[in-house]
N, C-alpha and C positions, 0 to 999 in steps of 0.2 A: 929765846923767843918770848914775846909778850904773852902769848896764849897760855904758856906754862907758868907764868910768874905767880899767879894766885896760888897754885899748887905748891910751888917752891917756897913761897913765903909762909904758907900755912904749915908746912912741914918743918920749917926752920925755926919759926917763932913759936911763942907759947900756944899750945893747943886750945887755949881759951879764946884766942883771937879768931873770929869767924872769917870765912872767905868773903862773906858779904861786907864786913867791915873793911877788909883789905881792898875789895873792889871799889868801894865807895870813897874811902878815906885816903888810901895810900896810892893805888894805881893811877888816879888822875894826875898826881904830881910827877909820876914817873913817865907816863905814856901820853898825857894830854887828853886822855879819854875819860869822860865821866859817865857814871851809870846812875840810874834811878834808885833812890833809897827806898827799901821796903823794911818796915819794922816787923820783926819776926816774933811769933809766939813761941813759947817753950814746948808746946804740944806737937807741933807739926814738923814734918821733914824739912821744910824750908828754913827752919832754924837749926842749922848744923854747922859745925866747923869741919874743915876739910879732912881732918884726921878721922872723922866718923863716916866719911863717905866711902863706899865700896870702890867706886871708880874715881880715884883722885884726879885723874887727868881731865875729866870732863865735869867734875862735880859742880863747879861754879855755874854751869849752864842751867842747872835746875832752878836757880833763883831768878836770874835775869838773862836776857838774851844779849850777849856781846857780839853775836855773829855779824850783825850789820856794820859794826864799826871796826872790825878787826883789820889791821893793815896787812894786805895780802902779799905785797911785793917781796918781803923777806922770805916768806915761805915759797913763793913762786920761784925765786932764784935758787933756793935749795933743791926744789923738786926737779928743776930743769937740768941739774947736774947728773941726775940718775933717771934716765928714761924708764917709763913703766910699760910693761907689755900688757896690752888689753887681753881680756879673756876670750876664749873661743866661745861664740854665742851658741852655735848649734853643736850639741855634744855628739860623741860617738855613741852607738847603741849596740847592744847584744841582741841580735835578731832571734836567738834561740830562747830567750827569756822574755816574757811579756809582763806588762804593767797595765792595770786598770787606770784610765785617765778620763778627764772631762774635757771634751773638745767643743769649741765654738764653731757653729756652722751658719750663723746668720742671726738676724733679729729674732729673739725669743726662741732660739733653736740651739740648745746645748745637748750633747749626747755623751753617753757613757760608751767608751770604746776601749779596745786593747791595742797597745802600742809596744814596740820593743823597748826594753829597759835601757836607761842611760847608763853609761859607764864612765870611769875616770877618763877625762879628755886632756885637761891641763894638770900640771903637777901640784897646783894649789887647790884642786877640786876635792870635794867629798860627795859621796853618794849616801842619801838618807832614805832609810826604809820608813815611810810615813806611818804614823799612828793616827794622827788627827789633823784635819784641815778644816777650813770654814769658808763661808761665802761672805765677802765684804760688800758693804754698800757700793763701793766703787766698781765691783764686778758687775753691778747692774747697769753701769754705763754701757758696757759691751753687750750685755744681755738685751738691752733695749735698742741697740744699734746706734748709740750716740758716740761711741768711741772710735775715732779714726785710726787707721793703720792695722786693722784686723784682717786676718786671712783665714779662709775656711780650714778647719782642722787644727787651728791653734789650740794648744793646751792652756787652760786658763787657771786662775787662782794665784794668790800671792801670800797666803797665811798658812803655815803648817809647822809641824814638829814631828820628831820621830827618833829613830836610833841610827847612829852612824854605821853604815855597812862597809864602806871602804874609803880610803883617803889617798891622795896623791903623795908623791915622794917628798914634796916641799911643804907639806902641812905640818906645823910644829906643835900646836896647842890642842888639837882635836885628835882623838884616837877612835879606832873601831870599838863599838859598843857604847860610846857616850850617848846619853839622852840629850837632845838638843832642840832648841827653837831656831827656826830659820828667819832671818830678817827679810822682810818684803822688799825694801830697797837693796840693790846689789852694789856694794861699795868696794873699792880697791884697797882702801886703807893707806894709800901712799901719796895720792895727789894732794894739791894744795888745799882742796876743800875737805877731804877726809882728814888731813893733818890738823885742821882747825875745827873739827867736830861737826862739819856740815855734810854728813855722809850722803844724804839724798841728792846732793849737788855734785857728786863724784864726776870727775872729768874723763874717766877712763872706760866705764862699763857700758856706755851707750853710744853706738855709732850712727844713730839716726840723723841723716842729713835733713830730713823733713822737719824734725823738731828744731834743728839748728836754724833752718830757714824761718820757721814760724816764730821762734822765741829769741833768736839771736845767739843762743847757746843751747847746749844739751844738758839735761839733768841726768841723774843716774839711770842705769838699767834697772828693770824690775821684773820679777817673775810673773809671767802670764798676763801682761798688761799692755799688749799690742806691740807693734813694731816701732811705734814712736818711742818706746823705752827699750828698744833692742831686739824684741822678738824672742825672748827667752821662754823655754818651756815652763809652764806654770806648776803650781803646788797642789792643785786638786788632782793628785795622782798617787799611786802606791810607792813609786820611787822618784826621787827628785835629785838632780845634780846641782850642787851649790858651788859656784866659782868663789875663789878667795875665801876658803872655808874658815880660816883663822879669824877673818873679819866679820863674816856674815852668819856665824853660828854662836849661839849662847848655850853653854852647858848648864843643864839642870841636874845638880848633884844631890838634891834632897828628894828621895823617892817617895816621901810622904805627900809631896805636891802632885795633884792630879794634872793631867793634860789640860783640863778645863781651866784650872787656875793660872796656868802659865802660857797657854797657847797664844793668847792675844798680845803677848809681848812682841810677837812677830810684826805687829802693826798697830792695832787700834788702841791698846793700852798706852803705847808710846805716843801715838797720834794725839790722843786726848790730853796727855800730859804736855805735849808740844803746844797745843792750843793755849793751855794755861800759861806756859812759859812765854809765848809770844804776846799774850795779853797782859803779862805782868800780874797775874792773880796772886794775891797774898792775903794775910790777915787783915780783916776790916774792909776789903774791897767788895763792891757789889758787881754782880756778873749776870748778864742776860745771854742765854744760849739758844740759838735757833736750831731746831731739830732734836727730836728725842729718839733717834735711831741709836745704834750701838755706840758710835763715836760721841754723839751728843750726850747720851746717858753717862758714858765714862768721863766726859768733860765735867758733868755735874759732880760725879764722884770725886774727881781730883780737885775741883774747886772747893768742895767741902773740906777735903783733906788739907788743902793749902790754907784754910782758915778764912775763906770768904764769908762776909757778914750776911749777905742775902744773895740767893741764886734764883734766877727765873728761867724756867724751861718752856719753850714755845713750840707747840706741835698741834696736830688736830686729831690724834688717835688716843683714845682714853687709856688703853692698856699701856701705852708708852708714857703718857703723862703720869700714870699711877707709879710706874717704875721711877720716874724722876722725883716724885714726891717721897718715895721710899728712901731716897738719898738726901732729902732735906730741901728740895727745891719747891718754890712756889710756881704754879703752872698757869699758862695762858693757852686756851684753845682758840686758835686763830679762825676756826670755822664758825665760831660763835660770837667773837668780839673783834674789834679793830685793835691790832697789835699796838700801833703807835699811841692811840688814845688811852688804851688800858695801861701800857707801861708808864705813860706820863702821869697817870693818876696813882698808880701803885708806888712809883718811885719818882717824885718830882725832882727835876734836875738831871735825871738820867743815870744809868749805870756807869761805873768806872770802865768796865770792860764789856764788850760784846763779842761773842764767838759765833761765827757762821759755820755750823756743822751740817749744812744742807747742800750747798753747791749749785751747779749751773742748770740742772734739769727740771727743777720743780717750779713751773710758772704758776702764778696765782691769778693774774689779771688777763683779760682778753687781748690787750694790746701786745703783750709779750708772747702770748700763745701764737698770735698771728705772725709776729716777726720771726719767731723760731721756725714756724711751719713753712714760711716762704724764704728762709735762709737770709733774712736781713740781719739776724744776729744768731750766734750759736749758743750763747749763754744768757740766761736771764739775770739781771742785777737786782731783782726785787728784794731779796733778803738783805743784800748789802745796802740797798736804799733805806730800808727800815732801820737797819743798824746805825747808819749815818745820822738818821733823824733823831733816834732816841738816845744815843750815847751822849754822855755829858760833854760839855765843852772841854777840850783838852784830853778827852778820853781815848781809849785804844780799841781797835777792832782787830781780832785775830781771825784770819780766814783759813779754815782747815778743811771745809768742804771743797770738792774739786771744781776748778774752773779751767777751761781749755783755750778759748780763743777770744771772741769779741762780744761785747754787750752794749746795748744802746740805753740812753736816758739815765745813765748813772749820775747821781746828784753831786757833781764835782764841786759846785759852788758851796754847798753846805759843808762838804768834806773839808774844803780849804778854809773857809771862814771860821769854822768851829775849832780849828787847830787839832783835827783828829789825826791820830797815828794809826796806820793800817799795816799789818804784817801778814804774810801768807807763806805757804810752803809745805812741802811734804815733811814727814817726821824725820828727825835725826835719831833713828832707832838705836844705833850703837852708842850714842852719847848718853842715853837714858837707861837702857834695859838692865844693866847690872844693879843699879840702885832701886829701880822699880820692882825688880825681882825680890830684893831684900824686904821691901815694904810688904809685898804680898806674902812672902815667907813668914814674916812676923805677925801676920794676921791683921794688919792695920787697915787694909782694904780687901774686898773680895769681888773681883770683876765678874765672877760667875753669875751675878744677879741678872745679867743681860741675856743669858742663855734661855731660850724657850723650847728648842728642839734639838735632839741628837739623832742623827740618821746615818745609815750606811752610805759610804761613798757611791755605791752603785745606784743610789736613789737621788743623786745630785740633780738630775733634771727636774724631778718633782720638787726638790728643795728650792731650786731657783724660782720656780713658778710661785710657790708659797711666799717666799721672801719678797718677790717683786710685787705681788698682789696684796701683801701684808695680811694674808688670810690666816685663820686659826691663831690669831694673836702672835704671829711670827715676828720676832725681833732679831734673834741671832741663832743660826743653825750651825752646829758642830757636825762635821762629816767624819765618820770613823771608817778606817780601812779594816780588812779582815785581820791584818797583823795586830791591830789594837787589842783584839780579844786575847790573842796569845800573850801580849805584853801585860795585860791586866791580870791574867792568871799567874804569870811568873813573878810579877812585882808585888802583887797584892794590893795595887792601887785600884780603888773603885771608880766607876764612871757614872755620871748622871745620865739617866735615860728618861725619855718622855714618850 
């Protein structure tokens, strides 16, 4: 299969021949598919040969995105020969044992509650005793009542890690006692999309007919992210049941790494990397990033790591802009200056890459506030409109902020006439996390710079309010379970507290 050809050639030929060379110079002659050439520096991860990549199967995807051009038919034919059993969405519970969880009860109403613990339901499951969870910016969609498909008492959250407590009989690579990070997207590992590295597009783990009607297809299931993505119990809980454990758990074998260093591999570290991959960020590129929340800040971190020449961070909160500057970005406060005029003065010709790390909820002008209020549109395209205007001709826009339905007044004319490429999508977590873990383990980046608060899980309702209001300088909150204190004592790993 073509998707494995780069890996095969890199392992067969001289290790001095990089996967990028093979992708650009050799694969086009074999497959008819050509890829964008990126000149690599010797300093950055993006200059690697496949033999140095921890995850050789997906290593080529760190440099350039071949996802959109991959021929699916051969994989689809193979998959159809072996039907895949979907996971059970609602797990079994042990009513004699209780778990502290965070429930959604309506707009700006999340509650700490006690629920029966989940137990092994399918033979590919694992049960995780959670040490750390966190609140994602996308959790605020639900908190603010903007996420459709929510039901009262849904357990929310999709980022966590902990210790494996039990495993199903068909789990091969994960064992009881392993310290693991849980992938926010739930993938089967067997369908045509998983087999080509597009794990968040898994065809098996989400049974939502509503999403299929809205989008024409279903994307993957996700923990605690509404019934549009399956209705799975979320990760802001003391115990979490993980389907397809071999696919959706990352073992952390280095006990010197704190939870804080690796927790975000569940989502936002990989999400920010995915934004850079979709944009084609590499040495010498110029990058503008809208939003200096956790994903936007980590996108700055990865853009710097990948060798971007200049990075611009756009937000209106000084504490967040200061974090962006600490990672090497030049900053623009949109509450004080016009973004388009300022960008055109700071970088005539426009950036090579624009990253939207904001999404659908944040309206700036009165027109879109009114349209959203009266349901003429669900999503505002204002950030995308600015990006289309400032990006250089022939440039690329990567959309990693969430969008859900429809938006009015998108500048389709400028988008087309300027020959702009736009890519969007949720993270391909399992394609990235092994190698990003290695980068963190080597001390080449430190994602903990975004953490501003560490709180007990039992204070999650307070944490949500702080995060939503951006009060007390809140950027990223880590939620700790009672079990975390026990693990800290036994492992000797220290935790950051505020």
